[in-house]
N, CA, C and O of each residue as an XYZ file, in Angstrom:
600
protein
N     -42.163     43.051    250.288
C     -42.492     43.247    248.885
C     -41.852     44.508    248.338
O     -41.642     44.624    247.131
N     -41.534     45.471    249.226
C     -40.938     46.720    248.787
C     -39.587     46.526    248.140
O     -39.228     47.272    247.229
N     -38.810     45.515    248.600
C     -37.504     45.264    248.001
C     -37.609     44.482    246.686
O     -36.602     44.306    246.001
N     -38.776     44.024    246.331
C     -38.981     43.310    245.065
C     -39.299     44.249    243.911
O     -39.363     43.815    242.761
N     -39.496     45.511    244.201
C     -39.870     46.464    243.152
C     -38.853     46.533    242.008
O     -39.261     46.521    240.847
N     -37.549     46.604    242.287
C     -36.603     46.616    241.149
C     -36.705     45.362    240.275
O     -36.623     45.456    239.050
N     -36.881     44.202    240.891
C     -37.004     42.957    240.127
C     -38.273     42.977    239.282
O     -38.275     42.508    238.144
N     -39.345     43.518    239.838
C     -40.597     43.605    239.087
C     -40.453     44.571    237.916
O     -40.954     44.307    236.823
N     -39.771     45.684    238.145
C     -39.565     46.662    237.066
C     -38.703     46.058    235.961
O     -39.030     46.174    234.780
N     -37.602     45.414    236.344
C     -36.728     44.790    235.339
C     -37.480     43.694    234.586
O     -37.387     43.601    233.362
N     -38.215     42.877    235.309
C     -38.998     41.818    234.660
C     -40.028     42.386    233.704
O     -40.200     41.882    232.594
N     -40.712     43.434    234.131
C     -41.702     44.075    233.259
C     -41.076     44.674    232.016
O     -41.627     44.565    230.921
N     -39.913     45.312    232.186
C     -39.216     45.880    231.024
C     -38.759     44.786    230.056
O     -38.818     44.955    228.838
N     -38.302     43.668    230.616
C     -37.912     42.546    229.754
C     -39.115     41.977    229.005
O     -39.019     41.656    227.820
N     -40.235     41.855    229.692
C     -41.453     41.371    229.031
C     -41.894     42.333    227.941
O     -42.290     41.907    226.856
N     -41.826     43.628    228.223
C     -42.192     44.624    227.223
C     -41.248     44.559    226.021
O     -41.694     44.594    224.875
N     -39.952     44.464    226.286
C     -38.975     44.368    225.193
C     -39.210     43.104    224.366
O     -39.141     43.149    223.138
N     -39.484     41.986    225.024
C     -39.736     40.732    224.307
C     -40.981     40.840    223.442
O     -41.000     40.364    222.307
N     -42.019     41.466    223.980
C     -43.258     41.624    223.205
C     -43.033     42.513    221.991
O     -43.524     42.211    220.903
N     -42.301     43.597    222.163
C     -42.025     44.495    221.040
C     -41.172     43.793    219.992
O     -41.422     43.921    218.793
N     -40.164     43.049    220.446
C     -39.311     42.330    219.497
C     -40.105     41.284    218.713
O     -39.962     41.181    217.494
N     -40.930     40.521    219.399
C     -41.724     39.483    218.728
C     -42.720     40.114    217.764
O     -42.905     39.624    216.650
N     -43.357     41.191    218.185
C     -44.331     41.873    217.329
C     -43.658     42.431    216.078
O     -44.179     42.266    214.975
N     -42.514     43.086    216.231
C     -41.856     43.664    215.063
C     -41.328     42.581    214.125
O     -41.384     42.737    212.905
N     -40.818     41.490    214.684
C     -40.333     40.396    213.836
C     -41.498     39.735    213.103
O     -41.368     39.361    211.937
N     -42.637     39.590    213.787
C     -43.810     39.003    213.144
C     -44.315     39.905    212.017
O     -44.697     39.416    210.954
N     -44.316     41.209    212.245
C     -44.725     42.159    211.193
C     -43.797     42.064    209.997
O     -44.253     42.066    208.854
N     -42.483     41.982    210.252
C     -41.513     41.846    209.166
C     -41.757     40.549    208.398
O     -41.704     40.531    207.168
N     -42.023     39.474    209.120
C     -42.284     38.182    208.490
C     -43.523     38.257    207.601
O     -43.504     37.780    206.466
N     -44.599     38.853    208.112
C     -45.834     38.964    207.327
C     -45.622     39.832    206.094
O     -46.169     39.542    205.031
N     -44.838     40.888    206.227
C     -44.608     41.804    205.117
C     -43.737     41.173    204.027
O     -43.938     41.445    202.844
N     -42.781     40.341    204.413
C     -41.843     39.794    203.434
C     -42.147     38.366    203.011
O     -41.626     37.919    201.989
N     -42.968     37.632    203.755
C     -43.191     36.222    203.417
C     -44.048     36.054    202.169
O     -44.030     34.985    201.559
N     -44.789     37.069    201.777
C     -45.642     36.957    200.590
C     -44.871     37.182    199.300
O     -45.377     36.876    198.220
N     -43.674     37.703    199.390
C     -42.873     37.946    198.195
C     -42.244     36.644    197.728
O     -41.381     36.078    198.400
N     -42.675     36.188    196.598
C     -42.095     34.973    196.020
C     -40.899     35.387    195.178
O     -41.060     35.799    194.029
N     -39.712     35.282    195.736
C     -38.520     35.710    195.016
C     -37.952     34.600    194.139
O     -37.183     34.867    193.216
N     -38.322     33.383    194.421
C     -37.731     32.272    193.685
C     -36.325     31.971    194.182
O     -35.658     31.078    193.658
N     -35.880     32.695    195.169
C     -34.543     32.539    195.722
C     -34.632     31.688    196.982
O     -35.012     32.176    198.046
N     -34.284     30.427    196.856
C     -34.426     29.522    197.999
C     -33.489     29.912    199.134
O     -33.823     29.714    200.302
N     -32.316     30.464    198.809
C     -31.389     30.903    199.840
C     -32.009     32.029    200.674
O     -31.916     32.017    201.901
N     -32.631     32.987    200.018
C     -33.264     34.103    200.724
C     -34.453     33.621    201.542
O     -34.642     34.061    202.676
N     -35.247     32.732    200.987
C     -36.408     32.214    201.722
C     -35.975     31.409    202.938
O     -36.558     31.542    204.014
N     -34.958     30.578    202.769
C     -34.460     29.767    203.881
C     -33.871     30.669    204.970
O     -34.091     30.444    206.161
N     -33.121     31.689    204.548
C     -32.543     32.620    205.519
C     -33.640     33.358    206.284
O     -33.563     33.495    207.505
N     -34.654     33.829    205.574
C     -35.740     34.571    206.223
C     -36.491     33.688    207.207
O     -36.841     34.138    208.298
N     -36.741     32.446    206.840
C     -37.463     31.529    207.725
C     -36.641     31.230    208.984
O     -37.166     31.263    210.096
N     -35.371     30.944    208.802
C     -34.513     30.642    209.951
C     -34.331     31.870    210.843
O     -34.320     31.761    212.069
N     -34.189     33.042    210.211
C     -34.046     34.278    210.981
C     -35.293     34.517    211.829
O     -35.190     34.909    212.991
N     -36.458     34.283    211.253
C     -37.709     34.464    211.983
C     -37.752     33.560    213.220
O     -38.072     34.024    214.314
N     -37.434     32.289    213.052
C     -37.495     31.365    214.179
C     -36.420     31.660    215.217
O     -36.667     31.538    216.417
N     -35.223     32.050    214.764
C     -34.180     32.427    215.725
C     -34.617     33.618    216.561
O     -34.483     33.606    217.785
N     -35.133     34.634    215.908
C     -35.498     35.857    216.619
C     -36.733     35.663    217.491
O     -36.845     36.279    218.551
N     -37.650     34.821    217.059
C     -38.801     34.533    217.926
C     -38.355     33.729    219.149
O     -38.882     33.923    220.244
N     -37.395     32.835    218.969
C     -36.858     32.077    220.105
C     -36.184     33.034    221.088
O     -36.358     32.900    222.299
N     -35.428     33.983    220.583
C     -34.783     34.963    221.454
C     -35.838     35.759    222.209
O     -35.710     35.973    223.415
N     -36.879     36.198    221.508
C     -37.948     36.961    222.162
C     -38.613     36.149    223.263
O     -38.871     36.663    224.351
N     -38.889     34.890    222.983
C     -39.520     34.025    223.981
C     -38.625     33.838    225.199
O     -39.103     33.879    226.333
N     -37.352     33.637    224.976
C     -36.442     33.440    226.102
C     -36.263     34.719    226.912
O     -36.087     34.655    228.129
N     -36.304     35.868    226.265
C     -36.254     37.134    227.007
C     -37.506     37.268    227.866
O     -37.434     37.753    228.995
N     -38.650     36.843    227.342
C     -39.880     36.870    228.138
C     -39.769     35.927    229.333
O     -40.220     36.261    230.428
N     -39.173     34.752    229.133
C     -38.965     33.814    230.240
C     -38.075     34.461    231.303
O     -38.342     34.334    232.498
N     -37.023     35.153    230.870
C     -36.170     35.888    231.811
C     -36.974     36.943    232.554
O     -36.793     37.145    233.754
N     -37.873     37.619    231.824
C     -38.696     38.651    232.430
C     -39.614     38.117    233.506
O     -39.976     38.846    234.430
N     -39.993     36.870    233.404
C     -40.816     36.239    234.447
C     -39.918     35.652    235.545
O     -40.263     35.706    236.726
N     -38.780     35.098    235.156
C     -37.911     34.407    236.115
C     -37.280     35.363    237.122
O     -37.101     34.998    238.284
N     -36.946     36.557    236.707
C     -36.274     37.484    237.625
C     -37.182     37.883    238.790
O     -36.777     37.714    239.940
N     -38.388     38.404    238.549
C     -39.228     38.731    239.709
C     -39.691     37.487    240.480
O     -39.871     37.536    241.697
N     -39.882     36.376    239.763
C     -40.308     35.147    240.434
C     -39.237     34.670    241.413
O     -39.549     34.270    242.535
N     -37.985     34.713    240.989
C     -36.891     34.294    241.863
C     -36.723     35.214    243.053
O     -36.289     34.785    244.122
N     -37.060     36.462    242.872
C     -36.966     37.414    243.972
C     -38.158     37.295    244.917
O     -38.041     37.613    246.100
N     -39.272     36.853    244.421
C     -40.507     36.852    245.191
C     -40.768     35.550    245.938
O     -41.258     35.586    247.067
N     -40.454     34.395    245.336
C     -40.783     33.099    245.957
C     -39.971     32.858    247.228
O     -38.741     32.887    247.191
N     -40.644     32.620    248.342
C     -39.925     32.389    249.605
C     -39.084     31.109    249.577
O     -38.023     31.063    250.200
N     -39.534     30.078    248.874
C     -38.786     28.816    248.838
C     -37.411     29.022    248.224
O     -36.444     28.381    248.635
N     -37.319     29.895    247.264
C     -36.031     30.165    246.621
C     -35.164     31.028    247.531
O     -33.958     30.803    247.634
N     -35.756     31.990    248.175
C     -34.995     32.930    249.006
C     -34.505     32.281    250.298
O     -33.490     32.715    250.843
N     -35.181     31.272    250.799
C     -34.832     30.705    252.108
C     -33.834     29.555    252.026
O     -33.152     29.275    253.012
N     -33.728     28.893    250.901
C     -32.818     27.762    250.768
C     -31.627     28.191    249.898
O     -31.799     28.441    248.705
N     -30.429     28.277    250.478
C     -29.278     28.770    249.720
C     -28.928     27.920    248.493
O     -28.517     28.469    247.471
N     -29.081     26.608    248.574
C     -28.753     25.749    247.430
C     -29.727     25.991    246.281
O     -29.314     26.129    245.129
N     -31.008     26.043    246.595
C     -32.009     26.314    245.551
C     -31.819     27.719    244.998
O     -31.943     27.940    243.793
N     -31.518     28.671    245.882
C     -31.272     30.046    245.466
C     -30.129     30.101    244.449
O     -30.253     30.720    243.392
N     -29.019     29.445    244.784
C     -27.847     29.456    243.901
C     -28.151     28.772    242.567
O     -27.786     29.291    241.512
N     -28.809     27.624    242.602
C     -29.133     26.907    241.365
C     -30.118     27.698    240.504
O     -29.981     27.761    239.282
N     -31.103     28.296    241.155
C     -32.093     29.069    240.402
C     -31.428     30.230    239.670
O     -31.634     30.423    238.471
N     -30.626     31.001    240.407
C     -30.006     32.172    239.778
C     -28.909     31.775    238.800
O     -28.634     32.508    237.850
N     -28.286     30.641    239.016
C     -27.335     30.133    238.023
C     -28.078     29.786    236.739
O     -27.591     30.058    235.642
N     -29.256     29.186    236.876
C     -30.079     28.881    235.707
C     -30.515     30.150    234.979
O     -30.508     30.197    233.749
N     -30.895     31.177    235.739
C     -31.285     32.451    235.124
C     -30.092     33.060    234.388
O     -30.241     33.578    233.282
N     -28.917     32.999    234.999
C     -27.700     33.521    234.373
C     -27.346     32.729    233.110
O     -26.987     33.314    232.088
N     -27.446     31.414    233.184
C     -27.166     30.585    232.003
C     -28.165     30.864    230.879
O     -27.800     30.856    229.704
N     -29.407     31.107    231.237
C     -30.410     31.459    230.234
C     -30.047     32.785    229.566
O     -30.190     32.930    228.352
N     -29.581     33.743    230.349
C     -29.151     35.025    229.785
C     -27.951     34.828    228.849
O     -27.876     35.455    227.792
N     -27.025     33.964    229.237
C     -25.877     33.663    228.366
C     -26.341     32.991    227.078
O     -25.834     33.298    225.999
N     -27.290     32.088    227.187
C     -27.830     31.416    225.999
C     -28.483     32.417    225.048
O     -28.335     32.313    223.830
N     -29.201     33.379    225.607
C     -29.811     34.431    224.783
C     -28.719     35.209    224.063
O     -28.853     35.522    222.880
N     -27.650     35.517    224.767
C     -26.529     36.219    224.135
C     -25.903     35.408    223.014
O     -25.580     35.948    221.955
N     -25.730     34.111    223.243
C     -25.168     33.254    222.191
C     -26.093     33.166    220.980
O     -25.628     33.162    219.840
N     -27.391     33.096    221.224
C     -28.340     33.089    220.110
C     -28.258     34.399    219.318
O     -28.335     34.398    218.089
N     -28.103     35.502    220.031
C     -27.985     36.793    219.353
C     -26.712     36.855    218.522
O     -26.735     37.357    217.399
N     -25.612     36.360    219.049
C     -24.353     36.327    218.291
C     -24.509     35.404    217.081
O     -24.028     35.717    215.992
N     -25.175     34.279    217.271
C     -25.426     33.373    216.149
C     -26.288     34.012    215.077
O     -26.053     33.806    213.887
N     -27.277     34.780    215.486
C     -28.121     35.485    214.522
C     -27.302     36.507    213.752
O     -27.453     36.644    212.538
N     -26.440     37.219    214.453
C     -25.570     38.196    213.799
C     -24.646     37.512    212.795
O     -24.466     38.002    211.680
N     -24.064     36.386    213.185
C     -23.165     35.651    212.297
C     -23.915     35.103    211.079
O     -23.408     35.162    209.959
N     -25.113     34.573    211.295
C     -25.889     34.027    210.173
C     -26.307     35.131    209.208
O     -26.272     34.944    207.992
N     -26.700     36.276    209.747
C     -27.095     37.387    208.890
C     -25.895     37.909    208.109
O     -26.013     38.250    206.932
N     -24.750     37.970    208.763
C     -23.532     38.407    208.087
C     -23.129     37.433    206.980
O     -22.765     37.854    205.883
N     -23.194     36.150    207.264
C     -22.853     35.138    206.257
C     -23.819     35.200    205.076
O     -23.402     35.080    203.924
N     -25.095     35.386    205.357
C     -26.076     35.507    204.272
C     -25.781     36.746    203.443
O     -25.855     36.702    202.215
N     -25.450     37.842    204.095
C     -25.131     39.073    203.374
C     -23.925     38.894    202.466
O     -23.922     39.372    201.331
N     -22.901     38.207    202.960
C     -21.721     37.951    202.116
C     -22.079     37.057    200.931
O     -21.635     37.308    199.810
N     -22.872     36.024    201.167
C     -23.263     35.122    200.077
C     -24.111     35.860    199.040
O     -23.916     35.686    197.837
N     -25.046     36.679    199.504
C     -25.893     37.431    198.580
C     -25.060     38.429    197.788
O     -25.271     38.609    196.589
N     -24.118     39.072    198.456
C     -23.242     40.037    197.770
C     -22.404     39.326    196.714
O     -22.227     39.839    195.609
N     -21.898     38.162    197.046
C     -21.090     37.384    196.097
C     -21.916     37.002    194.873
O     -21.439     37.094    193.742
N     -23.158     36.573    195.104
C     -24.031     36.221    193.978
C     -24.325     37.431    193.109
O     -24.309     37.337    191.882
N     -24.593     38.567    193.743
C     -24.863     39.787    192.974
C     -23.639     40.231    192.177
O     -23.766     40.674    191.036
N     -22.455     40.112    192.775
C     -21.229     40.457    192.049
C     -21.039     39.554    190.841
O     -20.645     40.019    189.772
N     -21.318     38.258    191.006
C     -21.193     37.326    189.885
C     -22.195     37.661    188.783
O     -21.850     37.646    187.602
N     -23.430     37.961    189.167
C     -24.444     38.346    188.179
C     -24.035     39.622    187.446
O     -24.235     39.737    186.237
N     -23.459     40.585    188.180
C     -23.000     41.821    187.557
C     -21.887     41.537    186.562
O     -21.892     42.086    185.460
N     -20.925     40.682    186.934
C     -19.844     40.333    186.007
C     -20.395     39.637    184.757
O     -19.950     39.911    183.642
N     -21.353     38.746    184.947
C     -21.965     38.058    183.806
C     -22.658     39.052    182.876
O     -22.509     38.978    181.657
N     -23.416     39.981    183.457
C     -24.109     40.984    182.642
C     -23.122     41.905    181.933
O     -23.334     42.262    180.774
N     -22.050     42.291    182.612
C     -21.037     43.130    181.976
C     -20.378     42.394    180.813
O     -20.086     42.995    179.779
N     -20.144     41.087    180.985
C     -19.558     40.293    179.897
C     -20.520     40.219    178.719
O     -20.087     40.297    177.569
N     -21.809     40.072    178.979
C     -22.796     40.041    177.897
C     -22.854     41.383    177.166
O     -22.948     41.419    175.939
N     -22.798     42.480    177.915
C     -22.811     43.810    177.290
C     -21.574     43.989    176.427
O     -21.672     44.484    175.304
N     -20.407     43.593    176.935
C     -19.168     43.723    176.171
C     -19.233     42.883    174.893
O     -18.797     43.333    173.834
N     -19.769     41.677    174.987
C     -19.901     40.822    173.811
C     -20.869     41.446    172.810
O     -20.606     41.431    171.607
N     -21.965     41.982    173.280
C     -22.941     42.633    172.409
C     -22.310     43.829    171.705
O     -22.541     44.032    170.513
N     -21.523     44.618    172.416
C     -20.860     45.772    171.805
C     -19.849     45.339    170.746
O     -19.733     45.975    169.698
N     -19.117     44.254    171.019
C     -18.168     43.754    170.010
C     -18.912     43.297    168.754
O     -18.469     43.556    167.635
N     -20.042     42.619    168.948
C     -20.838     42.178    167.794
C     -21.356     43.376    167.013
O     -21.346     43.363    165.782
N     -21.803     44.401    167.706
C     -22.296     45.606    167.031
C     -21.175     46.275    166.256
O     -21.386     46.721    165.128
N     -19.992     46.353    166.840
C     -18.852     46.975    166.167
C     -18.451     46.157    164.942
O     -18.123     46.735    163.906
N     -18.469     44.839    165.035
C     -18.120     43.976    163.915
C     -19.140     44.139    162.786
O     -18.768     44.183    161.614
N     -20.403     44.227    163.133
C     -21.445     44.402    162.116
C     -21.293     45.748    161.420
O     -21.529     45.835    160.215
N     -20.917     46.778    162.121
C     -20.745     48.094    161.508
C     -19.577     48.095    160.539
O     -19.630     48.751    159.499
N     -18.516     47.360    160.878
C     -17.351     47.314    159.982
C     -17.634     46.515    158.714
O     -17.046     46.797    157.670
N     -18.508     45.538    158.782
C     -18.759     44.692    157.611
C     -19.818     45.263    156.704
O     -19.981     44.764    155.591
N     -20.543     46.273    157.113
C     -21.557     46.870    156.254
C     -20.886     47.738    155.193
O     -19.876     48.392    155.457
N     -21.453     47.736    154.008
C     -20.848     48.620    152.965
C     -21.103     50.073    153.353
O     -22.065     50.380    154.057
N     -20.232     50.960    152.886
C     -20.423     52.374    153.222
C     -21.696     52.876    152.589
O     -22.093     52.404    151.523
N     -22.328     53.810    153.220
C     -23.575     54.338    152.639
C     -23.299     55.055    151.332
O     -22.284     55.735    151.180
N     -24.219     54.893    150.387
C     -24.024     55.539    149.080
C     -24.378     57.004    149.188
O     -25.208     57.401    150.006
N     -23.754     57.782    148.373
C     -23.956     59.216    148.402
C     -25.012     59.657    147.390
O     -25.185     60.856    147.173
N     -25.704     58.736    146.780
C     -26.711     59.111    145.758
C     -27.847     59.778    146.316
O     -28.766     60.149    145.585
């Protein structure tokens, strides 16, 4: 059991990290889900981001259990084929977590670009309205008779 200590420490740290990640994501969800923005793109992004990140947290927790379990179970340690398949599965799970994280980064980046594009368009529209309003004001000033000096 003495040689299992590193696996137990790594597994415990992974479980702790997964719990902190899930807790912080849940807090963010609770804090932002009550805001009715009327923006379906933002709501859809927030909902998908929540589920992606909770899935990542859950899979990290599974890794946190799988690492010490694979080190501790005698059936896995004594049979080379099962040992290889088990650790290959743990490695593939870690790769899947990495791919999910990259996907989350890409989705967040794409949402940021889309939101920025929408804001830029809204800014251009507002600037055009201001320019039109100023032209109308200038035209009205030119058509008014000069003030009388009486």
